[in-house]
N, C-alpha and C positions, 0 to 999 in steps of 0.2 A: 311259663316258658322255661325250658331246661337250659342251663348254662354249663358247658363242660369246663373243667379246670384246665389251667394252662399246662401243667406238667404232672405226670404220673410216673413214679419210680417203677422200674422193671429190670429183671435180669437181662444182661446182654446176651444175645444169641449170635454166634459167630456167623459171619457172612460167607456163604459158599459162592462158587463160580456161578451157580444158577441165580442166586440173589443179585450178584453183580450184573448179570445179563438182564434181569428183570428191571433193575434201576435204569439201565441203558434204554430199555424199551419205554419206560415212563418218560424219559427225556425225549425220546424220538417222537412221541405223540405231541410234545410241546403243549401239554394241557395244564401243567402246574402254574398256579398264580395267574391264570387268565381271568378276565372279567366274567361275571355271570352271563349265561346264555339262556334264552327263552326255552330252547329245545330241551335242555337238561332240567330246567326248573319245572317244566311240564311233566317230566317223568317222575320226579320226586313228589310232586303234588298228586299225581295219579296213584303212585305207590302208597302214599299216606291215606288217600281216599279208599283204596282197595282194602286196607286193613282197618279202616276207621281209627287211625292212630294219629297222634299230633305231630310226629316228627318222621321225616324221611331224609336220608343223606346219600349223595353220590360222593364217594371219597376215593382218593388215590394215595397210595403208600409211597412216601419219599424216603430218603435215607434215615431221617430221624423224626418224622412227623407223619400224621395222617391228615391230608389236606382235603377240604371239602369244596368240590366244584359246585355243588348245589346243596343247600341246607334248608329244606322246607321246615318251618316251625322252630328254627334254631338260630341264635345269634352268632355263635362261635363259628369261625371259618377253618380251624385246624386244632389238632391235639398233638402235642409233642411227647416223644419218648426218647430213650437212648438209642443211638445208632445200632442197627443190626437186629431190631426186633422183628419177629415174623408177623405176617398179616393175621394168621389165626390167633396168635398170642394177643395181639392188640384187641381183637374183637372180644376175647374172653375178659381182658382187663377193663374195657369200656363197660361191659355189663357188670362185672364184679365190683369195681371201684366206685361206680356211680349208683349202684343199687337199683338198676333198672328192673322193672317188672316184666318187660317183654322186649325181646331183641330178635328180629328176623333178618338174616343177612345172606346175600348171594354174591359170590365173587364176580368181578369184572374180568373175564378171561378172554385173552386174545385168540385169534384164529389158530395160532400155533401153541396154545395151551399154557400161556403165562398169565398169572394173576397180577393185575395192575392195581386193584382196589376193590371196593365193595359198593353195592347198593343195599342199604339197610333201612328197616323200619323200626321205630322205637316208641314204646309207650311206658308210662309210669306204673300202670297196673298190670298184674299178671293176666295172661290170657292164653288161648290156644289158637294156633293157625292150622287151617285145613290144607289138604294137599293141593286143592285148586288154587288157593291164594299163593302158595309157594311156587306153583308152576307159573302163575301170572307174574310173580316177582322175578323169576328167572328170565321170563320173556322180556320184561322191562330192562333187566340188566344186559340182555343181548342187544337191545336197541341202543343202549349206551355205547357198547363196544362197536356196534355197527357204525354209529356216528363218528366214533374215533377213527375207524378205518376210512370212512369217507373223507374226513378232514385230511388224513395223511395222504390219501390218493390224490386229492385236489391239490395239496401243497406240492407233491412230487410232479404232478402234471404241469403246474405253474412253473416249477423250476426247469423242467424239460423244455417248456415253451420259451422260457427266457434264454436258455442256452441255444436253442434253435434260432431264435430271433437274432441273437448275438452273432451266430455263425453266418446267417443270411446277410446281416449288415456287413460283416467282415468281407464276405465274398463280393457283395455289391460294391463296396468301397474299392476293393482290388480291381474289379472290372472297370469301374469308372476311371481309375488311375491308369489302367492299361490303355483304355480308349484315348485318354488325354495324351499319353506318351506316343501312341501311334499317330495321332494328329500332329503332334509336334515334329515327329520324324518326317511325316509327309510334307509338312510346311517347309522343311529344309531341302526336300528333294525336288520340289517344283521350281521351275525357272521364273514364272511370272511373279513379280513382287506382290501384286495385289492379291493373287490367289494364296500366296504364302502367308500374307498378313491375315486373311480371312480364316485360314486353317489354324493359325495361332490363336486367334480370337475364339474359335470354336473349342480348341483344347482348353483354353482358360475358363470357358463357361462350363465345361464338363468338370473341371477341377473345382469350380465354384459350387456346383451341385454336391460334389463329394464333401466339400468343406462344410456346407450348410447342414447336410445330413449327419455328418460326424458329430457336430456340436449339438444336434437335436436328438440323436439316437438314445442318449442316456435318459431322456425324459419322455420318450414317445409312448410309454405304457400309461402315463398319467393322462387324465382328461384335460387338465389345464397346466400351463407351464409359466413360471415366473419370467416375464419377458426381458427385464433388464439384465438378469443373471445370464440368460441365454445370449442376448446381444453382446454383452461384455466378453463372453467366451468366444463368440464368433468373430467380433471385431478385433480381439487380441490376436487371433490367428491371421485375420485379413490384413491387419496393420503390418505384421511381419512379412507377409507375402508381397504386399505392395510397397513396403519400405516407406510408410507414411504414418503420421500421427492421426489416430482416430480416437475421439473422446465420446463416451456414451453417458448421457444424462437423462433425467426424467423421474417419474414416479413409478415405483414397482407395481405391476399389475399382473393378474393371473389371466393369461390369454388362452383360449381354446387351442388344444394341440393341433387341430386341423388347420389352423392359420399359421403355424410357426414356419413351415417350410417356405410358404409364399413370402412371409415377412423377411426371412433370412435371405432369400434370393433377391428381393427388392433392394435390401441394404447392400448386398454384395454388388449388384449391378450399378447402383447409383454411386457408391464409393469408388468402384473401379473406374467409372466414367469421369468422376471428379479428378482422380489421380491422372488419368490419361490426358486431361486438359491442364495439368499442372496446378490444380486448385487444391491447396492444402494449407493448414490442417483441416481435417474433416470432423464435423460434429454430428452425432446421431442423438436425437431426442425422442422420447416416447412418453406421452402423457394422455390423460383423459381430455378430450376436446369438448365439443358441445355435448349436451346430455345424450347418453346412449351411444357415444362414439369414442374411438381411440384416434389419436393423432400422432403419426410417425413423420419425423422431419429428418432430412439429410441436408446439411448445410456445409458450404465450403467458403473459402476466402480467395477464390480465383478471380478471373476477369469478369465474371458474371455472365448472364445469358446474352447471346448475340442479339443484335437489333433485329426485330421482327420475328424472334423465336416463338414458335407455337407448338402445342402438343397435338394439333389437329392432324389426323392421319392423312388427310388429303394433301397436306403440305409436304408429304414425304419425310416424315420423321425417321430418324436413324433406327437401326435394328435394336440398339440398346433400349431406346425409349419404347419401342413396340413391345419388347419383352416385359418391361416394367408395366406398361399398360395392360397387358394380358394378365399379369400377376395381380395387379390392383383389381381387375375385373373379378378374379377369383375370390377376392376379399369382399366383393360387392361394395367397393369403395370408390373414392374420387381422387384423382391425381391433379395437383396444381404445381405450377412452376412460377416462382417469383424471385425477386431480388432478396438477398440475405438481409433480414431486418436489422442485423447488427452492423451493416455497412457494406463493405465490398464482398462480392461473391454471389452465389446462387443458393436458392432454397427450394428443394422439392418436398412437397407435403402430401402425405397420403392420409386421408380421413376414411375410416371404415367403421361399421357398426360393431358394438361390443357383443351383440348376441351371437350365438353359434350359427353357423351358416352352412347351407348346402348348395353347391354349384347347380345352376339351373341349365340342364341340357336344352339345346334348341337346334334349329337348322338354319343355315344361311339361305338367303333368298334365291340362290342358284341351285339349291337342292343337292349340294355336294356332300352332305352328311352332317352328323352331329358335331357341335362345338359348344364351348361355354360362352354364353352371351356376354359380350364385353361392353358393359354399360357404365355410365357414371363417370366417364373421363371428361374433365373440365377443359374446355377449349378457351384459351385466353385470347383477348382481342389483340 
């Protein structure tokens, strides 16, 4: 096994504007000091096999070092020189200082003609390389640069997608706030108190959707989201909006992103309802319940549930409860309403599976079209 030395003395070569630009290009590809990758390791292994040589290296020239992205048959990951050394000078010095018998190298050249590094094959014994071998080595070097371009293109596409998603979120938020404002204006314009109240409630629900989405949008690209961190952000804003104390407790869990919006809207609806009935402070808890299930609770210290209260739809539950029931159905969960175990007040509990879920489209019995099957709502006696 050949081991390269840590440092080799060399004359300093002045850095030109072109060299400064080349260094900027190396940084742009964000390749330096990245972990090994199978695709690059396969190329060096193939290059070594092509020449029947023990060593092959994909290297990139940094300001004061030659860094090895892939180093087949070699332990060392870089060789350092003085700043400003040219790539061609480094190759000559590797061969001369280490007394190598054979050194075949092809530059890694970008599409606009800048050399970022080399693909080289090294052997201890002198030998000759034929033209076909050198052509194959140049093809492998082109595969390296093609992969770099693909990485760069993918990263730029991801950045553009993130900017676009952010812009869409911003516009959606503005639209929701505009709708809420219009509903508030309409509520002031109508004469009937009941109609005015319903318009105000509708405006507040639109704002609730905006609030839930705003606190979720920063995490929506991830497959799972830390739920307590999310609930604390959401409830901090909700507490300010409702002018009520809301405490979030429980054990941190990573919840599928698809469930976050429904969870946020449930918390918003139940906390708003508790405040409406003068039941505060409000406590939100999130924990693992029975095996394979999460348990979300919204507790208050108000007057408690009215006598004869039931979640059964046939008893004419209020709109807020119906909204919560629909959201719980999306989670494929169960909704329970009981007295607060701590004493005074009410406790609404949502139990839903930890597995990722897919809403099940169905049709109502009257054939009026598709809807999400709302099952699992617990009806209390």
